[in-house]
N, C-alpha and C positions, 0 to 999 in steps of 0.2 A: 323506623316505625316500631315501637316497642310498646309493651304493656297493654292497656286498654285500646290503643289506636290500632295495634296489631289484631286484636280479637275483633274489633269493629271492621276492619278491613276484611278479615275471612267472613264474617257473618253478613256482608255485604256482597260477597262473591268478586271482591277486587283481584286482580292480578299480583301474586307476590313471588318475587325472584330470590332465589338462592341456591347455594353450593354446599357441598360438604367440605369441610377442612380437616384434613389430616395434618398438616403442617402447624407446629405450634411455634415456629420461628417468629419473633416480633417483627421482623422485616415484612412478613407476609400481612401483618395487620395494615400497614400503609397501602399495600397493593389491593387488597380486598376494598378498602375505604374508597379507592377511585373507582371501583366497579358500580358503584350506587346499588348495592343489594338491598333487599328488604330484610333478609335475615340470614344467618348462617347455621348450617347443620352441623352438629358436633355429636359424633356417635360414639358413646362409651359402650356399645354392644360390640362393636368390632375393630376399634382404634384404641390403641393404649396411651391415653393421656395420663400425665401425672394430675392426680386430684387438684393440687394447689394451682397448676398451670391452666387447668380446665376452668378453675373459678376466676381466674385474673382474666382468662379469654371472655368468658360470658361478661364479666363486668366492663371490661374495655370496650366490648362490642356495644353493649347496652347503652354506655356513656357516648358513643358515636351514633346512636340511633339505629342500629341494626340489632334486630331481634335474635337473641342465641336459642336456637332450637335444639334442646339436648335429648338424644335417644339414650334410654336407659338399658340396663342389661336384660330385664325381663318384666313381665307384667307385675310389679311390686309396687304397692302404695309407699312402702318405706323407701325404696330407691326414687321414687318421684320426689317426694318431700325433701330428700337429701339433695337431689339436683335443683330443686327449687332455692335450697339454702345456699347451695354453690353459686347461684346468681342465674340460673336458665330462666328465660322469659317464657319459654314454651316446652312442654314435655311431650315426647313422641314416644309411644309405648309399642314395642315389637310384638308381633304374634299373639295378638289378642284373640280370643275365640268365644268365651263365655260372656253373658250379660253380667254375672255377679263378678268378674274381673274387672269389668268396666266401672261397674258401681263402685268397687273400692279405689278405683284410680280416681274417678270423679271425687270421691270422700277425700283423698289426698290433695288434689289439686284446687278444689273448688271450695272446700270446707275446712281446710286445715287453720288452727291447729286441733281440732276435734279429731279424737280418735275413739276406739273401743266400742263398747256397747252402746254407748249415746249416740255416735256417729251412725252405728248400724241400724238403729232403731229410725233416726231421722231418715237416712237413705232409702229404707224400705217403707217409709210412710207411716211408722208406728208411732212417732213423736213428731210434733211440731216445735220447732224453735220458737222462743220469744220473740217479740218484735226487736228487742234491743240485741239479742244475739245474730239474728237473721240479718240485721243492718251491719253488724261487726262484721260477720263472716263474708257479705258481699263485698264490703270495703276492702277487707283485708286481703281478699283474692282477685280483685278486680282486674289486676294485670297478669293473671295466669292463664295460659292456654293449655288445653288438652288435644292431642292429635294422637290418632289411632293407626298403627299399620295394618293394612289389610293384606293378609299373606297366606290365607289357607280356605279350604271349601267352607270349614265352620264359620269362618270370619264374615265370608260373602253371604252366608245364610243367615246370618245375624245381623247384617248391615242396618236393617230398619228398626230393629230393637235398640241397637247401639245409638241410632240418631234420635231417638225420641225420649231418651232418660232426662228428665227435667231437673234442674237445681233452682236456688234461690233466686237466681236473676237470668233465667233463661236456659238454654239446653247445655248438658255438661258436656257434650263432646263438641270441639270446634272445628274438627276437620278430619278427613280420613286421607291416608298416604299409601298408595299401592307400593308394595314391596316385591318387585317383578322376580327376583331369584327365588326366594321361598313360594311365591305364588305359582310360578311355572313348575317348580318342583312337586307342589301339592296337587297339582292337577295332572301329573303324569307327563309333563311336556317340559322338562328340565332345559332352561336357558334358550328355549326356541322362541325368541322375543319377537321375530319377525314373521313367525307363522301366523295364518289367518286365524286359527284356533285361539291363540294367546291374544292377539289383537282383538277378537270378537271379545274374548272374556274380560280383557282389562277396560275396554272402552264401554262394555256394559256396566261395569261397576262404577265407572265415571257419571255415565247417564243415571244411574240409580242414585247416586249421591245427589246430584243435581236435582232430581226430581224431589228428593227428602229436604232440599234446601240447605244441605251441607257443603261446605267447601271440600273439595278434593284434588289431589295430584298424585304424583308418584315420584320416586327416587330411581334415576336411571344410574344405578351405581356399577357400570361397567364400561370399558373403552368402546367408542364408535356407538354411542348411545342416541345422537342426535335424532335420529330418524324415527326412534320410539316415543321421545319426548315430543316431538312435532305431531305425531298421530296423538298423543294424549291431549295436547294443547288443542287440536282442532276438534277433538270430542268435547271440549268444553272445560278442561281443568283450569283452575285458578292459582293452585299452589305449584309452582314450576320450580321443583327441586332438581337440579341438573347436574349429574356426575360428580366429580371431585376435583380438588386441586391437583393431586398427583396423577389421576388418570387423564385429565384434560392436558397436564404437562405432557405425559407420554404421547398422546395423539398428536399433538402439536410438534413436538421435537422429532417424531418419528417422521412426521410429513415434510418437515423442513430439510432433515438428513437426506431424505430419499431423493429430494430436488436436487440437492448437492450431489448425491451419488451419480443421478442421472447425466449431470453436467460432465463428470469423469468417466462415464461409460460403464459406470458398475451398475450391478442388478439391484433394485430397490428391495429392501426387507419388508416382509408382510407379516412378520411375527407379532402377536400380541399376547399379553400377560392375561390369563383366562380368570383371575380373581375378581369376584363380585363383591360389593359391600352392600 
């Protein structure tokens, strides 16, 4: 599901399933296709992809009907348009906090190729584009999706403002994605994902987004994260962005090897790598 179909599914609140891919191996492409995912998450904020390889991955997955969601490095409209040029079907922006940041990102994703002072005047309602220009911009950007990471107190406070920014063909923001690592740190409870305080916080964000009519989900980018993802789904998420290829590989391999160790009378290993994405 790519392009406008992906955006429509978000606006309708349909469940969409995906995972983070860190492997650039061509072999992994065939495996991912067999999983019937709706999207793949490619994170240029934390994963070192070669730019040319990233672009090939985006185009290959789009050709297979799986939307490539690319997280850019920072809330930059220039990085957003660069990712779209590389083949991204959706842009995920990390650590947005201010309305002006979101306005500039909406301009990059939903009004390209407009830039500069003319774009700023249109975004701030100081100038209305001609009918011809409006039709062109709407058609030109119909397949582009904008998602925002919600990762800080400031972002949570501005959630309603982010959700209500209009464009030429509807709302500018298509969905919110909770980033639990940064969010838990911002609220002074780092990595306490199973605490009642964090569960209350994250589920309240989900309920708020749903009340605003905006798609919402979260990326559980750490090992052993299924329980948190389940709690979010129970709370009403429809963007199910679960874990990553490498972390799921580690969880499954350790579980299998522990079963084999038990047969041999060995002590199961309980070590986990603490890295979060």
